[in-house]
N, C-alpha and C positions, 0 to 999 in steps of 0.2 A: 786614725783618730789621735789627735795630739792633746795631751793634758793642758788645761788652761793655767795661766799664772794667777797671782793674787787678783781677786775681783774679776778674773777672767777677761782682762783687757787684752784684746787681740788686734792686730793689723793685718790686712790682706797681704799675702806674700808677693803678689804680682804687681804691687805698686812700684813704679819706677822712681829713681832718685829725683828726676825732674818733677814728677808729680808731687813728691814730698816737699820739695823746695817751694813749689807753687802753693801748696796747701798752707805752709808756714807763712808765706807772704800774705795769703788771704787772711790768716788769723791775725796778723799784725794790722791789717786794714780794719778788721773788726766788723765788716758788714758786706752784704752782697754788693756787686758793682757791675756796671755795664762796660763792654768793650766792643763797640760796633753792634753786631747782632747777637753777641754772646753775653750771657749773664751768669755770674757765679753765685751759688747758694750754699749755705751750710745748714743741713737739716738734722735736727735732733728728734729722735722718736723713742720714748721711754714707756714701757709697759710694766706695771707692778701688780703683784698679787699678795694678799695678806690672808693668813690662815689663823684659826683660833688656837691651834696647837701645832707642833712640828708634824709635817706630813711627808710621805715619800713622793718625790716628784718623778713623774714619768718623762719620757722623751718629749721634748718641745721642738716643734717645727717652726722655723723662722724664715719668713720671706721679707727681708728688709733691705737688701741690696738693689738699688735701682738698675733697670735694664739699660745697658749701654747700647747706643746706636749712633747714627750719623749726627744726631742732635744732642746727645748726652755723653759726656765723658767724665768718669769718676776720677777725682784727683786723690782722694784719701778716704778711707773708711775704718772706723774702729767699732768693735762690738764689745760691750761691757756687760757681763752677766754676774750677778751676785745671788746666791752663793756660787763658789767656784765649781766648775764642772769640766766636761770635755765637749769639744765642738768639732764637727766634721762638715765639709761642704760638698755639695753635688749640684747638678743641674737636672731639673725634672723633665718630663716629656715635652713641656712647652718651652724649654730653654731658660726657665727662671732659676736664679741662684737660690738654693735652699740650704740653710744651716740646720743641723740636728744637734741639739744640746742634751746631754745626759748628765745626771747628778748622782753622786755616790751616797749621800746621807740625807736625813730629814731636814726640813727647814720650815720656819714659820712665815717667811717672806721670800718672794722671788722678784728680782728686778732685772729687766732686759732692756738695755739702752744701746741704740745705734746712733752713731754720728757720721754723717756723710758730707763731704765737700765735693761739689761737682760743677762742671760747666754745662750750660744749657743754651743751645742755639735754636731759636724759634722765631717765627714771624706771626703777627696777629691774624693775618688773612692769607693762608697758604693757597697755592694753586695746585690742582691735581691733574696729572696727565693720564686720564682714563682712556683705555683702549676703545677704538671706534666700535668694536663689537659689543661693548658694554655701556655705551653712551646713552642708549635708550632702553627703557624697561617695558616689557620683560626681555631678558636676554638669557643666554645659556652659558654657564661656565664650561670651559674645556673639560674633557673627560679626566685629564690628569688633575685639574683643579678640584673637581668633584671628589676624586679619590682622596686627595690630600686634605681637603676641608672636612670631609667625613661628618663626624658628629657635630661639628660647628655649624652645620646647616640644619640640624634637626631640632625642633622645639623640645624643651625639656619638661614642660608642665602639662598635665592632663587638662583638656578643655573639651569635654564631651558636647557642650552646646555650641562650640565653634564661635564663641563671643570674640576672642582675641583676633583670629584671622579676619572676621568680619570688620572689626575695628580697624585693623591694618589696611584692609582693602579700601576703606573709606578715604584713604589719602591718595588713591590713584585717580587722578583727574581725567585721564584719557589713556588710550592704548594705541600706539606706544606713548610713553611719557618720559621726560628727562630723568635719568637715573639719580644723579646727584641731587637734583631739585626735590625728588621724592623723598630721599633720605633726610635732606635738610628740613622738609616740611614735617616729617615725623619727629625729628629732633627738636624742632621749634615748638611743636604743638602740644607736647606731653604736659608741659606746665600749665596749659589751659585746662587740662583734665585733672591733673594731680597737683596738689599743693605740697611743697617741700616741707619736711619736718625733720629736725635733728633727733633721730631715734637711737638711743644708746644701747638698747637691749640687743642681745646677740641674734643672729639669724637674719633671713631675708624673706619678705613677703612674696607670695606667688604673684605673678602679673595680674591675675583676676582679682586677688585681694586688694592690690594697689588701685586698680580701676574702681573696685567697689567702694573702698574707703575714701578714694579721691585724695589720699595723703600717702607720703612715702619718703624714706630717706634717699640719699644719693644712690645707694646700692639697689634699693627697690626700683627707683626710676630707671637706672641703667639696665636692670634685668628686664623691665617692661619693654624698653626699646629693642633689646636684643631678641627677645621672644617674638615681638611683632615682626621684625624684619626677617627672622628665620621662617616665619609662616609665609612670607612673600618669596622665599627661596634664596635669600642671601646667606652667605657665610658670615657669622658674627661671633665675637668673643668678648668676655668681660675683662676689664683691666682694673687693678687696684694700685694705688700709689698715693701721691701727694698733690693737693691743690694749692697752688701758690697764689696769694692774693696780690696780684700785680696791679689790679685796678679796684677802686672802691666799688662795693656792691656785688662782689663775687659771692654767689650763693654756696653755702656749705663750708666756707673758710672761717676758721676761728683764729682771729688775729692775722698774722702774716701767712699762715698756712695750716693745713690739717690733712688727715687721711681722707681719701676720696675714692669713688668708683665711677667708671664710665664705660663706654662701649667702643669697639672697633669693628668696622665692616670691611670685608675684602672686596675690592673691585679690580678686575684685570687691568693691568697697566699702571694703575696708581698704587696697588698693594693695599695695606691696611690703613684705612682712614679713621681718624679719631673723631668721635662724637660724644659730647658731654651734654646730655639732655637736661641735666640739673641747671646748667648755665646757658643752654641754647647756643653752644659754641661748637665750631668745627676746627680741628687742628689742636696741637699740644702746646700752645703758647703759655698756658698757665698750669700745665700738667707734667708731673714727673712719674712715669710708669715704673712700677716695681715688679708686678706679676701679671701675666695674662693667663687666661684659663677658659675652659668650656663652661664651667659652673662656678658661681661665686664662692662656693665652699672650698674650692681649690686655690683660692687667691687670698686667704686670710693671712694677715701679717704675722700673727703669733697664735699658735694653737698647741695644746698639750693636755696633760692629765695629771692627776695626783691620786694617791691611795689614801682613802680616809672616808669619813662620813660626809654627807652633803652639808651638814651644818658646820663642818670645819672651815668651809670657805666663808670668808668675811667680805672681801671686796676686790675689785680690779679697777685700776685707773690707767688711762692712757694720756700722755702728754706729747704734743708735737709742737716744735718751734722751728721757725725758718729765719735765718739771717742772710 
């Protein structure tokens, strides 16, 4: 664990000099830009807490570094935390980059700000090379896949009346049926059942509550899809990250971008396929993943605690901007 400097401004040690020069050049340009199939974005994510009096801050767990893959390359990242503390980095069981921030003294305000510059390669309508053995549903995962997917295939919510599996079964038009078409049908149809609402309160509704209320946030809608396809036997996981408003009319985006949640389903041959039921899209054209998990509670961007009375807490605010 390395002590943080003033305002706890830190840069990742693994940034290469070329990446730094590239980031500086992007800053001079002052906006995102396109280069063939590649787009550069600068994302700022700030979370602030205000307390009525100085309180002792517990360890805060931060999942703010996007997941790098063949489509995403991080050019630069800074993490600014006020008041000053100590930060250590690790990878969790899902391979997410997780920072743990600890604080020495009491504070009336806590601000955590992440700034990331990255390259994003994506196409609006991706093609998926699904193995022939999984092209038609129902199919069976290989034994090794079942062992590795494990709990990602198991429903997480109690449903004694079997309402959700019955709802999911209703999308199966024939047996066998086209696997990807089935998943797309579920992804497309959820908004016919559930109206999107921007819900700022913490926590996630159960899938049955979402169906019952017929309203839900992006995380509620994503969890509903994941639970439905798990009842059908698919391996699925939740993803949290950023929604980039590339096109007018994107649901859930505030301005140029916002935090967002969506689903991924594992299909042999193709691997993890991205589904965003809030926007009825497939693929990551407008999405920047930060964390994947079995349960939405494991993918929260910022979580932590403080020592004090409940009334000491005044407010929390989150701001996300994308250039």
